[in-house]
C-alpha positions in Angstrom: 133.6 45.6 128.8 132.7 41.8 129.8 129.1 40.6 128.4 127.3 39.0 131.7 124.9 39.9 134.1 125.4 42.5 136.4 123.6 42.7 139.8 122.9 46.4 141.0 122.6 45.6 144.0 126.1 44.4 144.0 127.9 46.8 142.4 126.4 49.4 144.3 127.4 47.2 147.2 131.2 47.0 145.8 132.0 50.9 146.7 131.5 53.4 149.0 132.6 57.0 147.7 129.6 59.2 147.2 129.6 61.4 144.2 131.6 58.9 142.1 130.2 56.7 139.4 131.0 53.2 138.5 130.7 52.2 134.7 128.6 48.9 134.6 127.9 48.1 131.2 127.3 50.2 127.5 124.9 51.0 125.3 126.3 51.7 121.9 128.1 55.0 122.7 126.6 55.8 126.2 128.2 54.2 129.1 125.2 53.3 132.3 127.1 54.4 135.0 125.5 53.8 139.0 126.6 56.2 141.7 125.8 56.4 145.5 125.2 60.0 146.2 124.5 62.3 149.7 124.4 66.0 150.1 125.2 68.3 147.3 127.3 67.9 144.0 128.1 71.3 142.0 126.3 73.7 139.7 127.3 72.5 135.9 125.7 72.1 132.0 126.7 69.8 129.7 126.9 71.6 126.6 126.3 69.1 124.5 124.3 66.3 126.0 121.3 65.6 128.0 121.8 63.5 131.1 119.3 61.0 132.0 119.1 59.7 136.0 116.9 56.6 137.4 116.7 56.7 141.2 117.0 53.4 142.3 116.9 54.2 146.2 116.4 57.0 147.9 115.4 60.7 146.8 117.1 62.7 144.5 116.4 66.4 144.5 117.9 68.4 140.8 117.5 72.1 141.2 117.3 73.7 137.6 118.1 77.0 135.9 115.5 77.2 133.5 114.6 80.4 130.5 111.6 80.6 133.1 113.3 80.8 135.8 114.4 78.0 138.8 112.9 75.1 139.8 113.9 71.7 141.6 112.0 68.5 140.8 112.2 66.1 143.0 112.6 62.1 142.1 111.7 59.6 144.9 112.5 55.6 144.3 111.4 54.4 140.7 111.6 58.5 139.1 113.3 59.3 135.9 114.2 62.8 134.6 116.6 63.7 131.9 118.1 67.4 132.2 117.8 69.1 128.5 121.9 69.7 126.9 122.6 73.0 128.2 120.5 73.4 131.2 122.4 74.0 134.5 121.6 71.7 137.1 123.4 70.8 140.7 121.4 67.5 142.5 120.9 67.2 145.8 120.0 63.9 147.8 119.2 64.9 151.2 119.5 60.7 152.0 121.8 58.2 151.1 120.8 58.1 147.6 121.4 55.2 144.5 121.1 56.5 141.0 121.5 55.1 137.7 122.5 57.7 134.8 123.2 57.0 130.7 125.9 59.4 129.5 127.7 59.9 126.2 131.1 57.9 127.2 133.9 60.3 128.5 131.1 62.7 129.8 132.8 64.6 132.8 130.4 64.3 136.0 130.8 68.0 136.2 130.0 69.0 132.9 130.9 71.2 130.7 131.0 74.3 132.4 131.0 74.1 136.6 131.1 76.1 139.8 134.1 75.3 141.9 133.9 71.5 142.1 133.8 70.3 146.0 136.5 67.8 147.4 133.2 65.0 147.8 132.1 65.8 144.2 134.7 63.2 142.1 135.1 65.0 138.8 135.6 61.9 136.9 134.3 60.0 133.6 133.3 57.4 135.7 135.5 54.5 137.1 135.3 50.7 135.5 133.2 48.4 138.2 135.7 45.8 139.5 134.4 43.0 139.2 136.3 40.4 140.9 134.1 38.2 143.4 135.0 38.5 147.4 135.1 35.5 149.2 131.2 36.0 149.9 130.5 36.7 146.1 129.7 40.1 146.4 132.0 42.0 143.6 135.2 44.3 145.1 135.7 47.8 145.2 
């Protein structure tokens, strides 16, 4: 991990895959991940960790299965939300959306328990961000 500033705009422009997070930096034992998302993710739960979301651009909906029943939170640009550990949830983006997440290093994007993972969802612990500059100065993919 390099200790240089990272432009989130350049980092987001460096890849096009949906639901396939890139690790931009680390804070203690946590990865700071960015992702471009659109459409449905998958119902899943992280049994041992909360999951933090910050919407950088667009709109993210998170359906939650809680003891009191199901509900959906809507996060417009600039909003944050933390899904408590053990809570089943399913993110959905009605429009192309950019998000930032904090998760313990090694956390799988589909959690510890999940429904069948569709082809458009990358079940990963995050991909390293390609920091190779392109001729136009943006980061490579």
